[in-house]
C-alpha positions in Angstrom: -4.1 18.1 56.8 -2.2 18.8 60.0 1.6 18.4 60.4 4.1 19.6 62.9 6.1 22.7 62.5 9.9 22.6 62.6 12.3 24.3 65.0 13.1 27.2 62.7 9.4 27.7 61.9 8.8 28.3 65.6 11.9 30.5 66.0 10.8 32.8 63.2 7.4 33.0 64.9 9.0 34.0 68.2 11.0 36.7 66.3 7.7 38.5 65.8 8.7 40.4 69.0 11.5 42.0 67.0 10.3 42.1 63.3 7.4 41.3 61.0 9.0 37.9 60.1 8.3 38.3 56.4 10.5 38.0 53.4 10.1 40.3 50.4 10.9 40.1 46.6 10.6 42.8 44.0 11.3 41.9 40.3 11.2 44.6 37.6 10.8 43.6 34.0 11.4 45.5 30.8 8.1 44.3 29.3 4.9 42.5 30.1 4.4 39.0 31.4 1.5 36.8 30.2 -0.8 37.3 33.2 -2.7 34.0 32.9 0.5 32.1 32.5 2.4 33.7 35.4 -0.6 33.0 37.6 -0.5 29.4 36.6 3.2 29.2 37.1 3.0 30.7 40.6 0.2 28.3 41.6 2.1 25.3 40.1 4.9 26.0 42.7 2.8 27.1 45.6 0.6 24.0 45.3 3.7 21.9 45.9 4.8 23.7 49.0 2.2 22.8 51.7 3.3 25.4 54.3 2.4 28.2 51.8 -1.2 26.9 51.7 -1.5 26.5 55.4 -2.2 28.5 58.6 0.0 28.3 61.6 -1.6 27.2 64.8 0.5 28.0 67.9 -1.2 25.8 70.4 -0.3 25.5 74.1 1.3 22.1 73.7 2.6 22.2 70.2 2.6 24.4 67.1 1.2 23.0 63.9 0.6 23.8 60.3 -3.0 23.2 59.1 -3.7 23.1 55.3 -6.4 25.5 54.1 -9.1 23.2 52.5 -10.3 25.4 49.7 -7.7 27.8 48.3 -6.6 28.8 44.8 -4.4 31.3 43.0 -7.0 34.1 43.1 -6.8 33.9 46.9 -3.1 35.0 46.9 -2.6 36.7 43.5 -3.5 40.3 42.5 -2.9 42.1 39.2 -3.1 45.9 38.9 -2.7 48.3 36.0 -1.6 51.5 37.6 -1.0 55.2 36.7 1.3 56.0 39.6 4.8 55.0 40.4 4.9 51.2 40.2 7.8 50.9 42.6 6.0 53.0 45.2 2.9 50.9 44.8 5.0 47.7 45.0 6.8 48.7 48.2 3.5 49.7 49.8 2.3 46.1 49.1 5.5 44.6 50.4 5.4 46.2 53.8 2.2 44.4 54.7 2.1 41.6 57.2 0.6 38.2 56.6 -1.7 37.0 59.4 -0.1 33.6 59.7 -2.8 32.1 61.9 -5.6 33.2 59.6 -4.5 33.1 55.9 -2.1 31.6 53.4 1.6 32.4 53.9 2.1 34.1 50.6 0.7 37.2 48.8 1.6 38.1 45.2 1.1 41.4 43.4 1.8 42.0 39.7 1.9 45.7 38.9 1.7 46.9 35.2 2.7 50.5 34.3 3.5 51.9 30.9 4.1 48.5 29.3 6.3 47.2 32.0 5.6 44.7 34.8 6.8 44.5 38.4 6.3 41.2 40.2 6.2 41.2 44.1 6.2 38.4 46.6 5.4 38.7 50.3 6.1 35.4 52.1 6.1 34.4 55.8 9.7 33.8 56.8 8.5 30.8 58.8 8.2 28.9 55.5 11.8 29.3 54.2 14.8 31.5 54.2 16.7 33.5 51.6 18.5 30.5 50.1 15.2 28.6 49.4 13.4 31.9 48.5 15.8 32.0 45.5 14.9 28.5 44.5 11.2 29.4 44.8 11.8 32.1 42.2 13.8 29.8 39.9 10.9 27.3 40.0 8.4 29.9 39.0 10.6 31.0 36.1 11.0 27.4 35.0 7.2 26.7 35.2 6.4 30.0 33.3 8.8 29.2 30.5 7.3 25.7 30.2 3.8 27.1 29.9 4.9 29.7 27.4 6.4 27.0 25.2 3.1 25.1 25.4 4.1 22.6 28.1 2.2 21.8 31.3 4.5 23.9 33.6 5.3 21.0 35.8 8.4 21.5 37.9 10.2 19.1 40.3 10.0 21.1 43.6 12.0 20.0 46.6 9.6 18.2 48.9 11.8 16.4 51.5 12.3 17.0 55.2 12.3 20.6 56.5 13.9 19.5 59.8 17.2 20.9 61.1 18.4 17.4 61.7 19.3 17.1 58.0 22.3 19.3 58.8 23.9 16.4 60.6 23.2 13.5 58.2 26.6 13.7 56.5 28.5 14.0 59.7 30.6 11.1 61.1 29.5 9.8 64.6 32.4 11.7 66.1 31.5 15.0 64.3 27.8 14.6 65.3 28.7 14.1 69.0 30.9 17.2 68.9 28.3 19.3 67.1 25.6 18.2 69.6 27.8 19.5 72.5 27.7 23.1 71.1 25.0 24.1 73.5 25.6 27.8 73.8 26.2 30.5 71.2 29.9 31.3 70.6 31.3 34.8 70.7 28.4 36.4 72.5 28.3 40.1 72.6 27.1 41.6 75.9 27.3 45.3 74.8 23.8 46.7 74.0 25.0 48.9 71.2 22.3 50.1 68.8 21.5 52.8 66.2 20.1 56.0 67.8 16.5 55.8 66.7 14.1 58.7 67.3 12.1 57.8 70.4 8.6 57.0 69.2 6.0 54.4 70.0 5.6 51.8 67.3 2.2 53.1 66.2 3.9 56.4 65.2 6.4 54.6 62.9 5.9 53.4 59.4 7.7 50.5 57.5 10.1 51.4 54.8 12.9 49.9 52.7 15.9 52.3 52.8 18.1 51.1 49.9 21.6 51.6 48.5 23.1 50.0 45.4 26.7 49.0 44.4 26.6 49.2 40.6 28.1 46.5 38.4 31.2 48.6 37.5 32.0 49.3 41.1 31.4 45.6 41.9 34.1 44.6 39.4 36.5 47.1 40.9 35.9 45.8 44.4 36.6 42.3 43.3 39.9 43.3 41.6 41.2 45.3 44.6 39.9 42.7 47.0 42.0 40.1 45.2 45.1 42.3 45.8 44.3 42.4 49.5 43.3 38.7 49.7 39.8 39.4 50.8 36.3 38.7 49.4 33.4 41.0 48.6 31.8 39.8 51.8 34.9 40.9 53.8 34.7 44.3 52.1 31.0 44.8 52.8 31.5 43.8 56.5 34.5 46.1 57.0 32.8 49.1 55.4 29.6 48.5 57.3 31.5 48.1 60.5 33.3 51.4 60.0 30.1 53.2 59.0 28.2 51.8 62.0 31.0 52.9 64.4 30.3 56.5 63.2 26.6 56.2 64.0 26.5 54.4 67.4 27.7 55.1 70.9 30.4 52.6 72.1 31.1 53.1 75.8 34.5 52.5 77.4 35.2 48.8 77.7 32.7 47.8 75.0 33.3 46.5 71.5 30.9 46.2 68.6 29.8 42.8 67.5 27.8 42.6 64.3 26.1 39.2 63.8 26.3 37.8 60.3 23.8 35.3 59.0 25.2 31.9 57.9 23.6 29.5 55.5 23.9 26.1 57.2 23.4 24.2 53.9 27.2 24.3 53.9 27.0 21.1 56.0 24.9 19.2 53.5 26.5 17.5 50.6 25.6 19.4 47.4 24.6 22.5 49.5 20.9 21.9 49.1 18.2 21.3 51.8 15.9 18.4 51.2 12.8 20.5 51.5 11.8 24.2 51.3 12.8 25.4 54.8 14.9 27.7 57.1 18.5 26.6 57.7 20.1 29.8 58.8 22.0 30.8 61.9 24.6 33.4 62.8 28.2 34.1 63.8 29.2 37.3 65.5 32.4 39.0 64.2 33.8 41.6 66.6 36.9 43.5 65.5 37.5 45.1 68.8 38.7 48.7 69.1 41.7 48.2 66.8 40.1 48.5 63.4 43.1 50.0 61.6 43.9 53.4 60.3 42.4 52.7 56.8 39.4 51.0 55.4 41.8 48.5 53.8 43.0 47.4 57.2 39.5 47.2 58.6 38.5 44.9 55.7 41.5 42.6 56.2 40.7 42.5 60.0 37.1 41.5 59.0 38.5 38.6 57.0 40.7 37.4 59.8 37.9 37.6 62.3 35.4 35.8 60.1 38.0 33.1 59.2 38.5 32.5 62.9 34.7 32.2 63.5 34.3 29.8 60.5 37.0 27.5 61.7 34.8 25.6 64.2 31.3 24.6 63.2 30.1 28.1 62.3 26.4 28.6 62.9 25.8 25.3 64.8 26.3 26.7 68.2 23.2 26.9 70.3 21.1 24.7 68.0 21.2 21.6 70.4 19.8 23.8 73.2 17.0 25.2 71.1 16.1 21.8 69.9 15.9 20.4 73.5 13.7 23.3 74.6 11.2 22.7 71.8 11.4 19.0 72.3 10.7 18.9 76.1 8.7 22.1 76.8 5.1 22.8 75.7 5.2 25.3 72.9 3.6 28.1 75.0 6.4 27.6 77.6 9.1 27.3 74.9 7.8 30.5 73.3 8.0 32.3 76.7 11.5 31.0 77.6 13.1 31.7 74.2 11.3 35.0 73.9 12.6 36.0 77.3 16.2 34.7 77.4 17.2 34.7 73.7 18.7 38.1 73.0 18.1 39.1 69.4 20.9 41.1 67.9 20.4 44.8 67.8 22.5 45.2 64.7 23.0 42.5 62.0 23.9 41.8 58.4 22.4 39.2 56.1 23.8 38.5 52.7 21.1 36.6 50.8 23.6 36.1 48.0 23.7 36.0 44.3 20.5 35.5 42.3 21.4 33.3 39.3 20.4 35.3 36.2 20.4 32.2 34.1 17.8 30.6 36.3 15.8 33.9 36.5 15.1 34.1 32.8 11.5 34.7 31.9 11.2 34.0 28.1 9.9 36.9 26.1 10.7 39.5 28.7 13.9 40.5 30.5 14.5 41.1 34.2 15.7 44.7 34.5 16.5 44.5 38.2 15.4 43.0 41.5 16.0 42.9 45.2 15.3 40.4 48.0 14.9 41.5 51.6 14.4 39.8 54.9 12.2 40.9 57.8 11.2 44.5 58.6 12.7 45.3 62.0 11.2 47.2 64.9 13.4 49.8 66.7 16.0 49.5 68.1 16.7 46.5 66.0 18.1 46.8 62.5 19.6 44.5 59.8 21.4 45.3 56.6 20.2 42.8 54.0 22.0 42.3 50.6 21.1 40.6 47.4 23.0 40.5 44.2 21.7 40.3 40.6 24.0 40.8 37.6 26.8 42.2 39.7 24.5 44.8 41.2 24.4 44.6 45.0 21.2 46.0 46.5 21.4 46.9 50.2 18.2 47.2 52.2 17.6 48.3 55.7 13.9 47.4 56.2 12.7 49.2 59.3 9.7 50.6 61.1 10.8 54.1 61.7 10.2 57.8 61.4 11.5 60.2 58.7 14.4 61.0 61.0 15.2 57.3 61.3 15.2 56.9 57.5 17.6 59.9 57.3 19.8 58.2 59.8 20.3 55.2 57.6 20.8 57.4 54.6 23.7 59.0 56.5 25.0 55.5 57.4 25.0 54.7 53.7 27.0 57.8 52.9 29.7 56.7 55.4 29.5 53.2 54.0 29.8 54.5 50.4 32.9 56.4 51.4 34.6 53.2 52.3 33.3 51.4 49.2 34.5 54.2 46.9 37.9 54.4 48.6 38.5 50.6 47.9 36.9 50.6 44.4 38.5 53.8 43.1 42.0 53.2 44.3 44.1 52.3 41.2 47.2 51.5 43.2 46.9 50.5 46.9 49.7 52.4 48.7 52.7 50.2 49.6 52.6 51.1 53.3 48.9 50.1 53.5 49.6 46.8 51.8 52.4 46.1 54.2 50.1 46.8 57.2 47.5 44.5 55.8 50.1 41.8 55.2 51.2 42.1 58.8 47.6 41.6 60.0 47.3 38.5 57.9 50.7 37.1 58.9 50.0 37.6 62.6 46.6 35.8 62.3 48.3 32.9 60.6 50.8 32.4 63.5 
């Protein structure tokens, strides 16, 4: 079966110039899954998502998905009992690339070591983004639990449109006209500020996940002190990352640092759910300027103010009408060239994949000890900080093709980042003068 690809399918394909356009999942259990049943559960869900069982055909005139005629669970699922470090083996699997024009868009590895399992998913980002990646995992857990209880494992998987046009279906005619006029991206950043990677050709780099965790106890403290400041966890993360990044990069006179944040556009759909499994993500670009404040507390408040301003007017919808017209009127090969040439991918970014619902991630008979979700692995000089939260533990991942020196660079960034996180979390009483400065920033923004 042949069917057309959607706008964000094509955009993710074009992003292969900057990253591997894969998404990655690592789930660690405190016991063992039933191998036969988890295989059935995975296939129950994959079988209902056609793009996962297809190859991507980027033709001259159009780009299509073509379903693979004969495919089954053994083509995408591997089970290994290992003696070595299961996490090292898992991450070696996750840094692979799927050949989207030659094979199915998903690979699964179940690793068993010393009576515990680790379940890994590698999926082409063209199929869906982090929001629907979480639903994909929930569906598998639901199917597995049904099978374990003696059921057939059937799950009602979203199967509606994957088009970006679903974003506008709840708009009034006036809102739709206004949104369709947002041709260009707002708050562009012209400064080419990037992390100082070691200069090496790509063939001399290796992919790696450089990780950092905020533990549950620290998470609770951040929420408590954030409430005193009137900011969210996201504001704290952005502010601390902004300060850490400024210590790592070179900002020339007259430049300011913009850090694009990914935005889930499902906010525009009633109920917050896409009709089908797809990509519905764009970005806004907060830029705090050169006045970030004397303390991390001020920086975090300025982050909130800046993000609130960006969210006030159709956040994430800017630029979509132009992209849609390019794909609509230009042959795919030309559209690929034009967008690949003129679209400037952010050199630094942050993507909060969000909270994984632990109630929906229950696998009966075995508990999930921990997990992380990560977006694409970037090629230098591009980088992105991806975050996922499970049971109040926030796992940060910089997924990068780099050298040992590059990995050390991001470990250093995490140390600076941790300093800001610790200062906010471990402050029992925020000093009155700092609170007053933060209030002044908020009051000025409200005027």
